[in-house]
N, C-alpha and C positions, 0 to 999 in steps of 0.2 A: 469654341476653338475655331480659329480660321482654318480654311482648307489648306492642307500641307503644301500643295503646289503653289498657292498664292504666297505662302510663307517662305518659300525657298527663294531668297532674294539677297541682294547686297544691302546690309543695314545702312540707313542714311546717316550722315554726320550727326553726332550727338545722340543717336538712338540708343539709349541705355548705356552707352560706352563710357560716358564721363564718370560713371560711378565706380569704374575700375581704377584702383590706385596705381599711379605711375604710368597710365596709358592714355591720358587725355590728349597728349600732343600727337599721338599717332592717329587717333580717330578724327581729329579736326575739331572745329568749333572754337568757342571762346577760349582764350589763353593758349592757343596752339603755338608751340615754340618751333615747329617744323614748317618750312615753307617749300615752295617749288615742287620738284619732282618727288621729294621725300614725303610730301603730304599724301601721296597716293599709295604709300605702303599700308597694307592691311585692307580689310573690307573686300576680300576677294570673293568671287562667285561660288555658290554651292549649287551643283546641278544634279539632277536625278539620272542615274544610269539604268536604262531599261532593257539593255540587250546583253550585257557582259555576263550575267548569271541567270539565264532563262529558267533553270530548274530550281532556283531558290525562291521560296515563298516568303519574301521579305522585300522591303524597299531599300534601295541602295543609293547613297548620295556621295558625291565626290567634291571635296574642297579644292578648287583649282588655284594653287599657289603660284602657278606660272604667270598669273596676272599681276603680281607685284612688279614694280618697275625694273628690277634687276633680274626678273625671270624666275625667282624661287622664293621659298619660305624663309630662306636665310636672310632676306632683306629685313625681316622683322627683328631677327637676332642682332644683325649688324647695327641697325638704327638704335635699338634698345641699349646696346653696350657702349655706343659712342655718344649718343645725344646727351645723356646726363652729365658726362664728363666735360663736354663742350659748354653746356649751360653753367656748370659750376666753376669753369675756368681752369680745370685740371688739364684739359687739352686746349692748347693755344694754336690757332692757325698761324703758319709761318715759323713756328718753333717746334711744336710737338711732332713726334713720329709714331705712327701706329704700326706695330709689327704683329702679324698673326699667321698662324698655320692653317691651311685649308687644302682640301682635295679638289675644290671647284666652286660650289655655289656660295659659300660664305665669302670666298675671295672676291667674287663679283659684287656681292652685296656690300661688302666692306669698301671696295674700291669706289663704288658709286657714292656711298655716304661720305667717305673721306674727301673725295673730289668736291662734293657739294660744300663741305665745311672748310675746304682749303687746307687739309691736313696731308702731310706726306705719308704715304702708305707703302710699307715693304711687306710683300706677301711671300711666305715660304711655301712652296709647292714641291712636288716630287716628279720623278720621271714618268709617272703614269698619268699626269694631268694632261687632258686633251688639248690639242692645238687651238681650238676655238676659244676655250677659256683663257689661254695665255694671250691670245690676240685681244680679247675683250679687256683683260687686265691692263695691257699696255695702252690700249685706246683710252682708258680712263686715267692714264698717267701713273699707274702703280709701278713700283719697282719689283721685279720678279726675281726671287732667289730660289734656284732649283736645286733640290737635294738629289744627287744622282745615284747614291748608293744606299741601299736599305740598311737597317740596323743589323750588325753582324750576328747578334745573339738570336734575334727573333726572325730575321729575314723580312721584316716589315718596314715600310717607309715612315709610318707615324712616329715611332720613337726617334728616328733621325731628324724628322721635321721639328719636333719639339725641342730637341737638343740644339738645333740650329737657331730656333727662335730665341732661346736663352742666351746664346752667344751674341746674337745681334742686339738684343735688349741691353746686354752688358756693355757693348761696344759703342752704341749710338747714343749721343747725348739727347736727353729729353724723350727717350723712347718709352712707349707704353704698350704692354701686351694685354689686350682685352681677355684673352684666353677663353674661347667659346666652350671649352671642355669643363671649366670650373666656375665660370662667372654666373652668379645667380640672376643677372639681368637677361641671360639667354632664356631660361624657362619662364621668367616673368613676362616676356614678350608673348609667350604662347598661351598664357591665361586669356589674352585677347583673342587668339585663334579659336580657342574652345568656346569663348563667349559668342563669337560670330556664328559658329556651328549650332550651338544650343538655341540661340535667338532665332535663327532661320528655321529651326525644326520645332518651334514652340516648346522647347525644353525637353522633348522626348528623343533622346539619343540612346538607343538600347545598347549598341556596340560601336566603339570607335576603334578603327584600325589605323595604327600610327607606326611608321618605320622609325628605327632608332639609329643614331650615330653618336652625336655629342650627348644625347639624352635630353636635350633642351626642350624639344617639342613635346615629347611624351610626358615629361615631368611637369611642364607648365599646364598641359591639358588636364593631367591628373589632379593637380592642385585646384584648378577651377572646379572640376567635378566634385571634389571633396568639400570645398568651401561653400558650394551652392546646393549641396545635397542632391545632386543628380543621380539617377539610378542607371548609370552608364558603366558597362563593362569595357575596360580598356584592353585591347589586344595589341601587344607589342610585336612588331614585325622586324625580325633580325635576319641577317644573312647566315647561311651555313658557312662555318669557318670563322665566324665572329666570336669573340670571347666576352661580349657584354653581359650575357646571362649565363648562369651556371649550366654545366652539362655539355658544353661545346668545346671540342678540341680545336685549337687554332689551325687554320688551313688557308692556302692562297685564295684570294678573291679577285675577280676581274672587273667587277662593276662597283664604282664608287657611290657614295651618297648614303648608304646604310651599312651597318656593321662597323666593327672596329677591332684592331689588333691589341688595343689596351682598353681596359674598362675605364670609362670616363669618371672623373670625380663627381659629376652630377648624377651618376647612377643612383637610383633608389629602388631597392629590391621590392618594395611594396607598391610601386607606382603602376605596374601592369598586372591585371588580373589573369591574363593568359599570355602566352608567348608562342609565336609560330615562326619557325625558321624556313627560309626560302633559299633554294640554290640559285646560282647564277643562271643556269639554263631555264629554270622555272620562271625566273624574273624576265628573261628575254622573251619567252613564249607569251607571258601575260602582257607585256608591253605591246607585242604585235597583235594580240587578240583585242586589246583595247583600241588600237587604231582601226582594226577591221570591223569591229562591232559598234563602237561609239564615236569613231572619227576623232579621238583624242590622242594627240601625239604627246606622250608623256615620258618622263625620265625613268631611270631604273628603279628608284624607290617607289614610284607610283605602281609600276608593274609588280613589285614585291607585295604591296598591299592587296592588289587584285588576286595574286596567287594565294596569299594568306586567307582572303575571304573564301576562296574555293576550298582550301584545306580545312577551314573551320566550319564550313557550311552545315555539316551534320549536327553541330551544336547550337545552331541558331533556330529558335522556335518560330513557327509560322506567324506572320504578321509583324515581325520585328522590323525595326528601322536602324539601318547601319550607315555610319559615315566613314568614309575613307579619306585620309589626307593625301593629296597628290602634291609632293613637294616642289616639282619643277617641270619644265617643258622638255620635250624630247629633242629639241634642236641641237643640244650639245652632245647627243648620243648618235648622231647620224652615221658617224664613222665606226661605231661599235655595235650597239644593240640592234640598230636598223640596217646594218651592213652584212649581207649574207656571207661574204668571204671572211670577215672578222669572226662571225659566229661559228662558221664551219671549222675554221682553223683552231678554235679553242674548245669547241664542244663536239666536233666530229659530225654534226648534222645541223640543219637549219629547221627550226620548228615549223610544222605544217600549217602555216598561215600565209597571208599574202606576202610575196617575196619583194625584197628591196635591193636589187643589185647595186653594187658600188665599185 
């Protein structure tokens, strides 16, 4: 077996990837139907974290999805859901209109994919979507439809966003809703994600920590683990107040990207071997520790996986190898997670790590 440090790398184009059904065009090589910037989706780096968990007798690696061209793991989902329909002629540049709901990252990924293919894109967001994301969407030429009021029954924005998507699809000629929450091409994209992790770690991934929202990433990774007989325990990382897994009462959440107020249709009760719930303030504290110890500026869901690792540490045997998926960069959280005044206003105190006044 090769030394693990040498194995932690970005797979080269065509490196075992072409054997994965439906994924060859993402990885590159012969028969690639994706060109330009979209050819850089996937094959993101895997790096070892040596400082974030000093008391843990295990090796910890992070899959840095911020290196996708749109800055997040959702680039994979967006490309997977759109590419096939373009190739088949179902989506026609200059005629078809893509309508989707997103709180942030999928919106950006979809905007970039649609811009590349020349498709009109209408993105339904809500009043909690940050200003930077809105600016990025408009820079890509996306049309932004903002839902200002939450669902009166649940007090959450997601049901209102989905209702608005249905209205727009019914009203706009040639409209198509990819529906990240139910589309099987969402998890299909993440079989590739898990392939990259397993390949870089010589097939030995003892624990995978994966945050959940649409359930696409976790379900796709779990499918790859099952199909390839890996002995990987999958730890689903959810937000306190999310209703995705059983046993949680719905509650307000301040940090987007993981958790949901509605259980997504892609949910699979058997996909996660363990579940860890992380509060907003734990998420903030872990994000800031990650910057202070590893110099990685990551988004909220990444901090959630770090916090989950710490909570789960007493169940990890000595010598284990753990992989954490970091879905996005922290650039879009500078006014929230990394802003002391925002944190203090919502949680009453700023975690005792390096301060970031704003």
